[in-house]
GUTORLO-519531 format. One record per residue (C-alpha): residue in one letter; y, z, x. Coordinates in steps of 0.1 Angstrom, whole numbers, plus 5000, padded with zeros to 4 digits. Each point is the difference from the previous one (the first is absolute). Example, Ala and Ser with C-alpha at 12.3 -4.5 7.8 and 13.67 -1.06 7.14 Angstrom:
<recs>
A495550785123S503449935014
</recs>
This chain:
<recs>
M889477283880Q503449825002M499649965037Y496649854995K501349754975K502749895024K497449955027L497949814976A502849774992C500549935037L496349935003I500449714976C502949875021A502550004972D501950264978Y500749764972S500350094963V497949874971L503049824985F500849835033R496449885004L499949874965F503349825004I498949825032M496749884984L501749894968K502749825019V497549805021T498049924969L503049874981L501049805030L496649835001L500149924963A503449845004L498949775029T499149684982V501949755021S498149845028Q501450045035A500449695022G498450045034A500449805032S498149684999V497949865028F498249685003A496350114996Q496749834992N498250294982A501050214970T498850284978I500149954962K498850234973A500749834967N498650014965N500949734974V503349905016S501849675001L500049775029K503750065004D499350375007V497449905025F502449775018A502650275001A497650245016L498849745025R503649915010Q500850375006Q497050055022T499749665018G503449845000Y498749694983H502349824974F498549864968L501449684985Y499149914964L501249884966E500450264973E498349774975D497049965022L499550385002K499950014962L496549855003A498850275023K497650284989P500450365011V497850115030S498350325011L499050075036R499750265026S500349905037I500650195031N501549835031T498749674987P501149655012I502649854978E497949684995T497150214987I502350174975L501649684988D496649834997Y498950284977C503250004980F499849624993H496349954994E500450024962Q503449844998E501449664992L502150045031T499449965038Y501950085031K500949875035I501350205029R502749855023E501050245028N501450304981R500349834966V497449974973L500449714976I498550054965E499249694979R497849884971K496549875008V499549624998D497449894975P497849765020H498949834968G503449974985D498450074966K500250354985L497749914972K497349895025N500650315020A499550224969I496749854990E498650015035L497650304998Q497750015030R501650025034E499350115035I501850325009T500650105036G501750295016R500050275027V499250374997T501850235024D500850375004Q503550144997A500749925036G499149634994M496750025019P497249794984L497150184983E496649845006G497250054974A502250084971T498549914966V501949764978K498649964965V501249824969K500250284975G497549974971T497949735017T497349985027V502249805024V500550205032T500749945036K501050195032T502849955026N499449875035K501250145033E503549884993G500050164966N499949664982Y498049914970R499449724975V498950034964T499949784969A501750154969E502149934969R503750064999E499750284975D497450185021V500550335019L498850055036V498650345010F500250095037T497950295013I499150135034V498850345012G502950235010Y502549824978E501250034964L498749744976L502649734993E500249764971L502349695001S500549734973I499849645011N502349844974N501149665013S499650085037S497549845023T500650265027V499550374993N500650235030A499050374998I501450305018M497550284998Q501050374999E497950255019S498150244977V500250385001S496750025018N501349805030L500550165033N503749924999E500550214969V502950235004V499150364995V502550284992V499750295024G502350305006Y503649885005G499149635004T497449734996M497349855022K497549714999R496650114990S498649855032D502250235020L499050334984T498450265022G499650264973S498050044968I502049864970A498649884967T502049774977V499849984963D501549704982G502250084970K498149734981D496850205003I501750304984E501549794972K496549884990Q498950354993A502850084975V500250365012T502250274986T501450125034L500149825033D497850265019Q497249934976G500149635011L499150105036Q496550124990G497349815018L502349745015A500450145035S497550165023G500650365010V502050074968Q498350214973V501850004967S498850234971Q501650034966N500250374992S499649914963G500449714976V503050154984P502849744997G502350035031G497650265014G499850105037V498249815027S498650135033V500549775030R498250105031I500049795032R497250075024G499050334985I501650344995S501950145030S501850304986L499550294976G503549924986N501449674991N497849705008D502149724984P501149715022L503649925007Y501349724978V502749775013I501649794972D502249725012G500750205031F500550344983P497550275010T499050224971S497150234991R498150134969N499849804968A501949725018L498349724983Q499650134964N503449874989L499849665017N499249684980P496849855016N501249654991D503050055024V497850035031E499649725025S497750185024I498750335011E499250095036V497850315007L500650145035K496950205010D499750075037A502450195022S501249685017A501349884967T501250334985A501550185030I503349834995Y500450234969G499250315020T499850334981R499149854966A497449755010T496850215005N498749894966G500849635006V502949794989V500249764970I502849745003V501049834968S502049675001T501449884967K500649644990R503249845014G501849674992A499649675018A502249705005G499749744972G500649984963T499650304977I496450084991I499450194968N496750174995F498750184969D496850205002S498650204971Y496750154989W498750194971G496850204998I497850244981Q498550325016Q497150204989R498050305013P497249905024N497350214983E499650344984Y498050325003E497150014975M500750334983A497850204977S500449944963A501050274975G496450074992A498950035036F502950225009A499550234970D496350025007L500550115036A502950244991V497850174975Q497250035025V502250155026G502050224976D496850154985A498550065034E503150165016G501550184970E503049774995V501649944966V498749694984L501549864968D497749944971E501349644997W498549925034R496650074986N500549704977P501849755023G499549724975S502750154978F502949895022P500949685018S499549935037I503049895021N500149825032W503150145017Q500149735026D500649754972E502950224988I501750005035F499249665014R501549674988K500349645009A503449965016L502449725008Q501249915035Q502849755006S502249875028Y502949765002N501649885032L502849755005S501249895035L502749765013T500049895036G502049745019G502849935024N501249775027D499950015038Q502550285002T499450214970Q496650084983S499550244972S497450134975L500350194968S497250144979F499650204968G496950184989Y498750204970F496650174999N498550204971Q496650165000N498750224972G497250235011I496449994986V500550374993K502550064972A503550135009S500049845034N502349715011F501849865030K503049764999R502049855029Y503249795000S500949855033I502649775016R500249885036A502549795019N499749875036I502749805017D500149855035H503149825014R500949845033I503550025014G500349725025T497249975024K499950355014V500350254971K497650064972V500550274973G497950094970T499250264974S497050114979M500650204969A497450134975A500550224969S497350124977L499650234970S496550154994Q498950204970K496750194998I498550194971Q496850205005L499550284974L496350075004N499449975037S501050225029E497049905022T500050345016A497250204985N499150114965E502549764985G498449685014S500249734973L496350014990K498950355009Q501550154968I498949704979I496350035008E500150384994L501149964964Q497650094973P498849684982I499850174966L503750014994T502649744990A502949895020G502550084973G503749945004T503550064987N499649754972G498750264975S496350005012V500250365013K496750174994L498950354992N502650265002G502549805021N497649955028Y501349645005G496649864995Y498650125034W499550375003P496650154989F499350084963S500550375006D501950235024A496750165008V499449715024P502750025026N501449695017T503249985021M500249635007D502849794986N499649714976P500849685018I501049814968A502450284992R501549975035I500449624996E501850044967T502250305006F500650035038D502649795018Q500549905036D501949745020N500449925037K502549745014V500549885035N503249805010R500049855034I502449785020I499249895035N502349785021T499949885036T502849805014F499949845035A502049795024E498749805030W502249875029K498549775025I502150125030L498249765024P497349744994A497550265010L501750324988T500350114964Y501650314986K499150134965I501350294979N498250114969L501550244973G498050134971I500050244971D497150114978Y501050204968I497250144978Q500850204969N497150164981N500850174967G498050104969F499150264974S497150164983F499950174966T497350234986P500750084963S499350334983Y496849984978N497350214984R496649834998G497450264993R499050175033S502549795019S503750084996N503349975019T502750214984A502849885022A500849635006I500749925037Y502249725013S500349925037Q502249755018Y500349905036Q501749765024N499149925036V502249795022R499149865034T502549805021D499249845033Y502549845024L499149775029I501849855029E498249805027N501349805030T497849775021L500449765029T497349735005Y499749795031E497749694999K499649775029Q497549745013F499949965037G498649675009Q496749904983A498150325009H502050304991D501250134966L501950334998T501350194970L501950335003L501150224972A502150325001G501350194971Q501350314983S499350134965G501550294980Q498750104966E501150294978W498650104966T501150264975Y497850134972R501550194971W498150144970L501150184969S497950124971G500550224969N498050114970A500750184968S497950154973D500250164965F501649724982V501050044964S498449674992N497649765017E502749734994L502350165025R499349875034N503050105022L500150275026Q503050174984D498250034967G497350245013I500450384999F498550065034R501149775028N499649985038A500749755027A499149945036G500849755028S500449945037Q501249745025V498449905034T501449765026Q497949855027S500849755028I498549815028A501649835030S498049755020Y500249775031F497449745007A499249705022R497349745002V499049735025N497849704994Y499049785030K497849694998L498649815030L498849644996D499550064963T496850195010Y500850355012I502150224978L501550355006T501850224975G501550345008T501950234976I501750335002R501950204974R501850345002D500650184967G502050314991S499450174967S501650294981N496650114989F499150165033G501050305021P502649985028N497250005027N498449684987K502749814980F499349685019G496849825007T499149695019F497449754989P498849725023S497549724996A498649715021S497749704991L498649705017A498549674986W498149725017R499849664983V496749905015S500149674981E503049895021E498050025033S499049685017F496350095001L500049984961S502049674998G496849824990A499250244971K501549804972W498450224974L502050305013H503449984984D501250335013F498550325015K502050305010I498950345013R502450294997G500250375007S502650274993W500950365006G502850204986Q501350324984T501850054966G501250304981N500150174966Q503150184991D499450034963I499950374996N502150254979P503550005015F501050305020S496550145002Y500950135035L502450254985V499450354985T499449984963W501050284976S499050074964A500650274974I497350275001N497850054970N500450395000S503150214996Y501050305020I501950334993F502150135029G500450385003N500750204968D501949714984P497849894970T501449655002V497349735006N501049775029L498749655005G500049845035I498849715021A497649995028P498949735026T497149794988G499849785030L500750035037S502149775021N498549765024P502549825022D497149815017L498949824968K499749635008W498649674989E496449934991T499149745027S497349734997T498649825031Q498349684990S498149745020D498949664986I498049715014G499249684981F500049634999D501349714978A498049684998S500649674983L497349745000F499649634990D503749934996G500650324982R497249964974I498550335011T502050315009L498750335013V502050315008A498350325013D501350345012Y498750335012Y502650284996N500050365011R502850234989K500450375010S502650204981E501150325018D502450284993I499149994963L502250244981L498050294987N500850334982I498350245024P499050354986L501850295017P499250375003S501650224974T502150175027S502049685002G501650064966T498749684986T496649844993S500449675019A502249775020F500349635007R498649895033N499149675017A496350075005G497749754984T498349685013I498549734979Q498249685012N499349674982N498249705014G498349704987F499749624998E501949734981V498749654994T501749714982L498149674995G501449694984Y499049644993Q501949714984D499249654990V503049794989D498549655001G499649804968D500650094964F498050325002Q501650255023W498950355006S500550315022V498550345003N501350315019A498150325004N500950335018V498250325006T501150335016T498150305012V501550355003N498750305018N502150314994K499650325019V501950335003M500050085037S502050324999L501850244976G501650205027G497650294996G501350074965G496649954983A499149774971I502549894974F499050044964N502049814974A500349904964S500050364987T503449924984L498249754977A498350294983I497249794985P498450264976A496649844999F499350115036G500850364991Q501050225029F499049745025D503249814999N500249925037F497749705000T501249795029I500050105037T501649875032K498450145031E499549925036G497349735005G500149884964E502149764979I503250084982G499650134965A496250015000F498450134968Y498850365004G497450174979W496450084995K496949785005T497550004972D496249974997G499449914963I499650244970F498050314997Q497149924977N498850354993Q500950365007Q497450025028E502049735020V503150214995A498250315014N498749815030H503449865010A502950155017F502150234978Q502649814980S501050244973G498550284980Q500049784969T498649685014V497449854978A497849704996G502149694995D502750115024R500849805031R498350095033F502450035030I498849985036D500250305022I501649875032A501750285019G500550385001P502750225016L501549915033D498550165031E502050205026N501149685017G501349854967N497249754996P498249954967T496650144996G497149854981P499150044963D500450364989G498349984965V503350014981I502049724985N503650075006D503249865015L498449985034D497749724988R502749764993T500049695023I501449655001I498449804972G501949675003S503149815012P502549794981I500849795031P498249664999D497949885029A501349654993F502249804975M500449624996G501649714981I498949644994N502349734987F498749664990E502349714989A499149644990S501849714984Y498949664986K502749764992N502350194975F497750294996D500050325021F497850305001S500050335018V497950315000F500650335019F497650295006N500750345016G497650285008S499550345016F496850135015G498650345011N502650224983D499150284976I501650124968L500150354986N499349934964Y501750284981S499649804968K496250035004N500450375000V501949984967L497449774984E497250245008N501750314987I499850114964G502750265006F501750125031D500450374989K500650204969S503849965001V499649624995G497149984977F497749704995T500849665014N498349674996I497449875024S498749655009T497149844982N498249995034Y500250375004Y499050074964Q496949795004N499050085036R501150365006W497550275009H498750164968G496650115011E497750005030G499649655014T502749844978S502549945028N500550075037T503649875002M502050134970A500350374994R499550184967A502850014974T501850335001V503550154995D499550325020D498749815031F499450325021N498349785026Q503249795005N498149674995G503449834998R501150115035V500949735025S496749865013D498449685011H498949944964F503549894993V500549795031E499249644996D500149685021G503449844993S499249665016F501049704979I500849625000R502549894975L501049664987K503650085003N501549674990I498849664988Q502349724990I499849634990G503149784997Y501049654991T503049815013L501449744976P500049645014Q503249875014H500449734974I500250264973T502350245019H502349725011N500549894964L500950364991R502450035030I497850265015K499050005037R496850204995A498350194972R496850215003I498150194974Y497350265008I497750274987S499150305020G497850304998Q500250345018N497550285005L497449804979L496950115020T499250305021F496750055018T499450365007G497550284996Y502750254991S499550164965G503750054993L502349754984D501649885032P498950045036E503549935014I501350365003G503150075020S501550345008L501150274976G503650135002N500649785031E497950255020I498049845028T497450274998T499349934963T498949645002G497049884981I500050264972D499549854965V501550244975G499949744972S502649785014Y501649714982P497649705006L501249665012P500149774970K498349664997I502749744996I500049644987L503249815007C501449654993G503049875018L502549725005N501949895031V502749734997T502249875027F503249804992
</recs>
């Protein structure tokens, strides 16, 4: 093992200690924080300059221009006292264009003489300031250009708040009549809206900034950036502003419905609860989470839960192999790249954003009243010989309780975020603080998050740039009533409770012989369920997650076309918490010994990356970009837990205070070493080629397959650039692209290729020695050939932009085949173990993605709509001859009795399909029972009729036809949780100072196994549990005589027919469309904010999950996976529903 560790250290190319790595990163970070003095660079006499400034003085602009262009600025200090601060963003823009923009609202003007710029006051042509002040109407002229100084024809120029409007000519010039206090609004498709005040100027020039949807948008890809028009792969971009509008708890929730190909499902509505993110289907029986890259740091599960959504600038979702192959072994499930907000040159901008909201349950189950429950309990008890209390025969003598009202509540949600950004041409920084607090709609549930983030970028001279990103967060989660695994789902236990009892509590309202107000009136009626109110008031639990993630980089421009970059990172996650179960005696429920458990998990990731990038343009026709790099990552996971019991008092909650104590723990270290390269070639801005290759080595695999190679290639043809389409003015851009590539999945249990040993369950006596000896035995065989799960994916699609970008359309067809899926293959008993891991399975996913958008930004009323839809076809091609895989038995849902394997994964089907019996109504009389296939010797009228599908297998192993007996052989696939399609629609509009947005998401064709329905239709699971409540619908519409019902079985406790077994009666269509978010806002007028010394102020009101259109009978059709098992998706065990939320918020910029 020591030799192996040394080899592993060599694999990562460094044998460095933890302290040394921390010292290096801290040293670089402190150096960056200390760099606040601008470095003087060599000046050259140039005509163009790049300026990014926000609310800075003219003197700062002059200094930046002098450094870049060599111009000298001559002025009087007293003249500059009259100047107003300016804000602008220009890239390689002529100096005259920049100066025109800077002086258009000033009392100053300028003249250029060779390399000198003379600044002086404007001459009043009337010589009379009073006359100039009362002059209201005037003709305003100006020029509208892009950032490169090129004129923009057809731009709309409107006097804000009036009907006066005009457009620019071919030279970008315009004329309009306005008053000196008016504001001009400039709009054109493909550029951001711009508002400029006229003041005393007669000339107002505008420099428009390209909008995000423009073809020149810079998109973050693996280890670099590219223009969107140059992409050959399938990449979806989500703007951070779209996520902020939703006011989500965690960042991954904000991805829902905003990107095609990305299915996001909340596993429950519990505050801080888990989210399932699936990109283009399910490709593995193991982990299906995408790889997350946060400011250049690759990380995995729960990567986004601790990030503040307000810190995000943009998210890129890499979907096809062309885009993801650069990340090799961890990219099979797609890659999500998160870029956080960074500083910009200009004055300091302070932004405060806050919202407050009320949450409430979406709806509730309509449960039987005390009278209805008692009536049915008496009927069943008398018929089946169960003990029935005399009080139940007179239900009017006791109150009726709605247990859902006892557990649910209206809950507060609040968020506060403060950010500061700014800098100059050499140093830019941003700093943000966040606080989030969400109380759950179920009592005793809460999620809090405290966060801080700092980003710094600094240029040293003209060739070196350094920077760092640091984020720290503390999250706290409390969740007493919810495990979301099986019989402790939030609502399952609640809806079972008898409505004839009171909730009780520790405040002195204990009822009837210490039963805590819940247990039955007599021990003659058994009941083993716990009292949820007692759990809330006496149990205790806490879970905290501390996280620090830092990346520090340095870039050196070795040559004009060659750049070297080093990136160092560390990600530290500490998870610690405790749980306490007190001793108690509540009637038939008791716990004689208090139990206290405590745990701590620590994961530390280290990262080092080196890249070389070569970018060169050869003439006017050829553009070439080459990337080569190395990456090494190592992560260590340590966990330690302990528990103690038999405390003298419930007030003692320390491990050392318990009489019986035990502890456990372990440590695992994994690493990966990688080398990669990418080439991008563009010919005539029309034909584009991208090729990628990555070679990874991982400690997770055996010596025969420790390294894997993952290539990809893609082509794109910008048809709109061809000469034969030069006359198609309506076609803004049209690009056809195709890609092929391979990626891997290395997320398996480490060292699975080695022999595993465990203590044997039985003892053994050797010879005549009576001593009992314990031993260990191998429980798993070695497999040195264990290797990556490999996905081969092909993609073909097109991107279209029509009518100057008003209409956009993106469409893709994808086909992904995942091979060498890791399976636990059964072995013969002669092997000494029952199974072994092998690369044997094959899974295929294919489908279509379509994204359609439209925008209209002319005039006061502006609006846009974007819609996306994705189809998914999932198929298990092979399981390596190992037969079908049954799962979910560990959930032990008692309502399904002995039939606890209720999902199946088999060749030719989908992953995790529901597996059970098909039904054919209800037996109406005993003659129908006699005429049907045999179900049980005690099947009677009112029982559910199951369909006889198959008999024993023939000699060739093929199923035979119906055999007249209903048994395990008649089980079949009865539904699938995988949707046929999912979608999102986002609509935004604004009118003057008002803005409005609405967002829908939906899923179609997926099924839900409604276990809660089983509970609602069962008066008692078995004699050990006793009577449980039922729904009003079941009480009124159950079978209680011939012809009364053909869907709901009779009420029974014995249930010899197993009416509650897994069947299609409990499988429902889970399709839905949800109004996920709606928001209306108002931005205060500038004359108000100016007087308050505020740059911008906006107030808004928002609603979430307000409407859901579905045919599903449960509380919420959005059902994720239980226990993070991919084969237990779509099972509703009474999960915590998503709350309805009403929020009001405030955003202020200083």
